[in-house]
Structures are given as C-alpha cells and as structure tokens.
C-alpha positions in Angstrom: 7.0 47.8 -10.9 8.5 45.9 -13.8 7.9 42.2 -14.2 10.7 40.2 -15.8 10.4 36.5 -16.8 13.5 34.4 -16.3 14.4 31.9 -19.0 12.4 28.6 -18.9 14.3 25.6 -17.8 13.6 22.2 -19.3 10.3 23.3 -21.0 8.6 24.5 -17.7 7.2 28.0 -17.4 9.6 30.2 -15.5 8.5 32.2 -12.4 8.3 36.0 -12.8 10.8 38.0 -10.9 9.8 41.5 -9.7 12.3 44.3 -10.4 11.7 47.6 -8.6 13.5 50.8 -8.4 16.0 51.6 -5.7 14.1 54.8 -4.9 11.0 52.7 -4.1 13.0 50.5 -1.8 14.5 53.4 -0.1 11.1 55.0 0.5 9.8 51.6 2.0 12.9 51.4 4.3 12.4 55.0 5.5 8.7 54.5 6.1 9.4 51.3 8.1 12.0 53.1 10.2 9.6 55.9 10.9 6.8 53.4 11.9 9.2 51.4 14.1 10.2 54.6 15.9 6.5 55.5 16.5 5.9 52.0 17.8 8.8 52.3 20.2 7.5 55.6 21.5 4.1 54.1 22.0 5.6 51.1 23.7 7.6 53.3 26.1 4.6 55.5 26.9 2.5 52.4 27.8 5.4 51.1 30.1 5.5 54.5 31.8 1.7 54.4 32.3 2.0 50.9 33.8 4.6 52.1 36.3 2.4 55.0 37.3 -0.6 52.7 37.8 1.4 50.3 39.9 2.7 53.1 42.1 -0.8 54.4 42.6 -1.9 50.9 43.6 0.9 50.7 46.1 -0.4 53.8 47.8 -3.9 52.2 48.1 -2.7 48.9 49.6 -2.3 50.1 53.2 -5.9 51.5 53.3 -7.3 48.3 51.8 -5.5 46.2 54.4 -6.9 48.4 57.2 -10.4 47.7 55.8 -9.8 44.0 55.7 -8.5 44.0 59.3 -11.4 46.1 60.5 -14.0 43.8 58.9 -12.3 40.8 60.4 -12.4 42.4 63.9 -16.0 43.2 63.6 -16.8 39.7 62.6 -14.7 38.4 65.6 -16.6 40.7 68.0 -20.0 39.5 66.7 -18.9 35.9 67.4 -17.8 36.8 71.0 -20.9 38.9 71.9 
C-alpha cells in the first residue's frame, strides 16, 4: 500500500493518506461478501436447530405433566391415609 502525505497546512505536519489499488479493494469486498454469506448460512442452520429442539420439547411436555400430576396424587393419598 502506498502512503501519500498531503500538503502541510499552516506549518503543521499533515496526516498521511493511504492509497490502495482498486484490485485490493475488490478482493476485500469479495471476501467480505463470502464471509457474510457463510455467516447467514450458519445463522439459518442454528435457527433450524432451535426449531427442532422446541418441537422435541413440545412432545415431551405431556409426559412431564403426567409425572407431575402422578406425584401430586401420591402426596395427596399419603396425606389422606
């Protein structure tokens, strides 16, 4: 990358401005687009996994509620007897 100094104003040292080639910029943009696409794919895959896990949990809820009711009934019976 080429560093170019801009003219000094009122005796102060001027900041350096980076001048790069258009090819390097194009490569960076292309790489950023590829990485963004990979990120989106990963994000969608994680979303799908979350949906699958929630669906599996919904199938487990009825069995869990039966266990809770059963335990409550046993405790109630012990209090009565």
